[in-house]
Phi, psi and omega in degrees: 000140181254136178239138173272131180244123181184191184274347182069184184302329182294339181244021178296133183210148179277156176300323179299317178296321178297315180296321177299318180292324176299320177298319179296314183295316186269341185072016181236145178287139175258113180292133182229135172241121181268134178232165175287147180300144177268159175302129180093349177297139178272113185277339184208135178209132172225129180295131176266104185260013185300322181295316178295317178298317181294321184281319186241352183076012182287140171220147178301132180244356180242122178290163185296323180295314179297319178298320179294319178294319177299316179298316180299318178296318178298316180294321177298315179299316181296318181293331181275000179084004176275144178289114181291130178257145177296136180282320181226143173247136178234153176222153180263000000 
């Protein structure tokens, strides 16, 4: 059985919002070039986690901003040669 893992509709966010938050977290500008969508580009996507929720009762507990900040901290630790430790552990 295949399960989709993601934030679901409650954590739907645009790529532009994610890039803006990365700029806030890092204090650095993210260069962006906007182009017209190509044939086949997915303009909108939200993970459907209903099967996972139904089978295990799992729901996303970390919002996208917190998850992005956790990832940035993990990457900083790894780049500095410190052993990155998981910030949060989750279980199904």
